[in-house]
C-alpha positions as CSV (number, residue, x, y, z in Angstrom):
1,M,14.4,63.9,53.4
2,I,15.1,64.7,49.7
3,T,16.0,68.2,48.8
4,A,16.3,69.8,45.4
5,N,20.0,69.2,45.5
6,H,19.6,65.5,45.8
7,R,17.4,64.8,42.9
8,M,18.6,62.2,40.5
9,N,18.4,62.3,36.8
10,F,19.1,58.8,35.5
11,L,19.9,60.0,32.0
12,Q,22.5,62.4,33.1
13,H,24.0,60.3,35.9
14,Q,26.6,58.0,34.6
15,G,26.3,55.5,37.3
16,A,23.0,54.2,36.1
17,G,24.3,53.2,32.6
18,F,21.1,53.9,30.7
19,T,21.4,56.0,27.7
20,Y,19.2,56.3,24.7
21,K,21.9,54.6,22.6
22,R,22.0,51.6,25.0
23,I,18.2,51.4,25.2
24,V,18.0,51.2,21.4
25,T,20.8,48.7,21.3
26,L,19.1,46.5,23.9
27,L,15.8,46.8,22.0
28,V,17.5,45.7,18.8
29,V,19.2,42.8,20.5
30,W,15.8,41.8,22.0
31,L,14.1,42.0,18.7
32,L,16.8,39.9,17.1
33,F,16.5,37.3,19.8
34,L,12.7,37.2,19.4
35,S,13.2,36.9,15.6
36,F,15.6,34.0,16.1
37,I,13.1,32.2,18.4
38,G,10.3,32.8,15.8
39,G,12.5,31.5,13.0
40,M,13.3,28.4,15.0
41,Q,9.6,27.8,15.6
42,Q,8.9,28.2,11.8
43,V,11.7,25.6,11.1
44,R,10.1,23.2,13.7
45,L,6.7,23.8,12.1
46,I,8.0,23.0,8.6
47,Y,9.7,19.9,9.8
48,A,6.6,18.8,11.7
49,K,4.5,19.2,8.5
50,Y,7.0,17.2,6.5
51,A,7.1,14.4,9.1
52,L,3.3,14.4,9.3
53,K,3.0,14.1,5.5
54,R,5.6,11.3,5.4
55,D,3.7,9.5,8.2
56,K,0.4,10.0,6.5
57,L,1.8,8.4,3.3
58,S,3.2,5.5,5.3
59,M,-0.2,5.0,7.0
60,M,-2.0,5.0,3.7
61,S,0.4,2.4,2.4
62,L,-0.2,0.3,5.5
63,D,-3.9,0.7,5.1
64,K,-3.8,-0.5,1.5
65,E,-1.8,-3.5,2.5
66,K,-4.1,-4.3,5.4
67,E,-7.2,-4.1,3.1
68,K,-5.5,-6.4,0.6
69,R,-4.8,-8.9,3.3
70,I,-8.3,-8.7,4.8
71,V,-9.7,-9.4,1.4
72,I,-7.4,-12.4,1.0
73,A,-8.4,-13.6,4.5
74,Q,-12.1,-13.2,3.7
75,M,-11.7,-15.1,0.5
76,A,-9.9,-17.9,2.3
77,G,-12.6,-17.9,5.0
78,A,-15.4,-18.2,2.5
79,Q,-13.7,-21.2,1.0
80,K,-13.3,-23.0,4.3
81,G,-16.8,-22.4,5.6
82,D,-15.8,-19.2,7.5
83,R,-13.3,-21.0,9.6
84,L,-9.6,-20.3,9.1
85,K,-6.8,-22.5,10.4
86,Q,-3.9,-20.8,12.1
87,K,-1.6,-22.2,9.4
88,D,-3.6,-20.7,6.6
89,L,-3.6,-17.3,8.3
90,Y,0.2,-17.6,8.7
91,M,0.6,-18.4,5.0
92,L,-1.7,-15.5,4.0
93,F,0.1,-12.8,6.0
94,M,3.7,-14.0,5.9
95,T,4.0,-14.7,2.2
96,P,1.3,-12.9,0.3
97,P,1.3,-14.0,-3.3
98,K,2.0,-11.5,-6.1
99,W,-1.3,-12.0,-7.8
100,S,-1.0,-9.0,-10.2
101,G,1.5,-10.9,-12.3
102,V,-0.7,-14.0,-12.3
103,L,-3.8,-12.1,-13.3
104,T,-1.9,-10.3,-16.0
105,A,-0.7,-13.7,-17.4
106,I,-4.3,-15.0,-17.4
107,S,-5.6,-12.0,-19.2
108,R,-2.8,-12.1,-21.8
109,S,-3.4,-15.8,-22.3
110,A,-7.1,-15.6,-22.9
111,P,-8.1,-15.4,-26.6
112,R,-11.0,-13.0,-27.6
113,Q,-13.4,-15.9,-28.1
114,L,-13.0,-17.0,-24.5
115,R,-14.8,-15.5,-21.5
116,L,-13.7,-16.2,-18.0
117,T,-16.5,-16.6,-15.4
118,E,-14.8,-17.7,-12.2
119,L,-11.3,-17.7,-10.7
120,T,-10.6,-19.3,-7.4
121,S,-7.4,-20.1,-5.6
122,T,-6.3,-22.4,-2.8
123,A,-3.1,-21.9,-0.9
124,L,-1.1,-25.1,-0.4
125,Q,2.3,-23.9,0.9
126,P,3.9,-20.5,1.4
127,N,4.9,-20.1,-2.2
128,Q,2.5,-22.5,-3.9
129,A,-1.2,-22.3,-4.8
130,N,-3.7,-24.0,-7.1
131,M,-6.0,-22.0,-9.3
132,R,-9.3,-23.1,-10.7
133,I,-10.4,-21.2,-13.9
134,K,-13.9,-21.5,-15.3
135,G,-15.3,-19.9,-18.4
136,T,-17.1,-20.3,-21.7
137,S,-15.7,-20.4,-25.3
138,T,-16.9,-20.6,-28.8
139,S,-14.9,-23.7,-29.5
140,V,-12.8,-26.4,-27.9
141,R,-9.8,-25.2,-30.0
142,V,-9.9,-21.8,-28.3
143,V,-9.9,-23.6,-24.9
144,T,-6.9,-25.7,-26.0
145,D,-5.1,-22.5,-27.2
146,F,-5.8,-20.9,-23.8
147,I,-4.3,-23.9,-21.9
148,M,-1.2,-23.9,-24.1
149,R,-0.7,-20.2,-23.5
150,L,-1.1,-20.7,-19.7
151,E,1.5,-23.5,-19.8
152,S,4.0,-21.3,-21.6
153,S,3.6,-18.6,-18.9
154,E,6.1,-18.4,-16.1
155,Y,3.3,-18.3,-13.5
156,F,1.7,-21.7,-14.2
157,K,2.7,-25.3,-14.3
158,R,0.7,-28.5,-14.6
159,V,-2.3,-26.9,-16.3
160,E,-5.1,-29.5,-16.6
161,L,-8.5,-29.4,-18.4
162,I,-11.0,-30.8,-15.9
163,K,-14.1,-30.6,-18.0
164,T,-15.5,-29.2,-21.2
165,E,-19.1,-29.5,-22.3
166,W,-21.5,-27.8,-24.7
167,N,-24.0,-25.5,-23.1
168,A,-27.0,-24.8,-25.3
169,T,-28.3,-21.8,-23.3
170,Q,-24.9,-20.0,-23.5
171,R,-24.3,-21.3,-27.0
172,G,-20.8,-22.3,-26.3
173,F,-18.5,-24.6,-24.5
174,V,-18.3,-24.4,-20.7
175,F,-14.8,-25.4,-19.4
176,E,-12.9,-25.8,-16.2
177,V,-9.1,-25.7,-15.9
178,V,-6.9,-26.3,-12.8
179,A,-3.3,-25.1,-12.6
180,S,-0.5,-24.9,-10.1
181,V,0.5,-21.3,-9.6
182,I,3.9,-20.0,-8.9
183,P,3.0,-16.5,-7.6
184,T,6.6,-15.1,-7.8
185,G,7.0,-16.2,-11.4
186,Q,9.9,-18.5,-10.5
187,S,9.8,-22.2,-11.5
């Protein structure tokens, strides 16, 4: 039985060890601990956002490359009657040509009086392709100038004129040129 003499006051009794100062100190330590944990979560969140952004850019780059290769494969498929050989697929995906340089060389070589109507390419080996260029021109001299400019480019060799003829409906010369392409620009 507890009598009035045996009542305990924890704040006055030194055995319990709880004082207002210790309670405030524990509260401050607890708040610092929670702040530290919250700060670590914020750092993890910032790093996760950075990693997500980096991975998203990487995925976009891979998607662009995939789209380019699909277009190349579709173009090759159309040329072969919608059938691709395994060797052709290997050449398309393992050593994709750097066509931007080739197309830039063609556009720089074309005089103003010349209009290109069709460009087709055929892969022969991993770093070799043939290109067929068709177009119209106001004169044969302009076609000759175009061929000479292509031959002086680092991207073409063995440029040959296949045909040239007058087209009355287009009021100009229709021409066709075939050239060997060096996609990397190395001879």
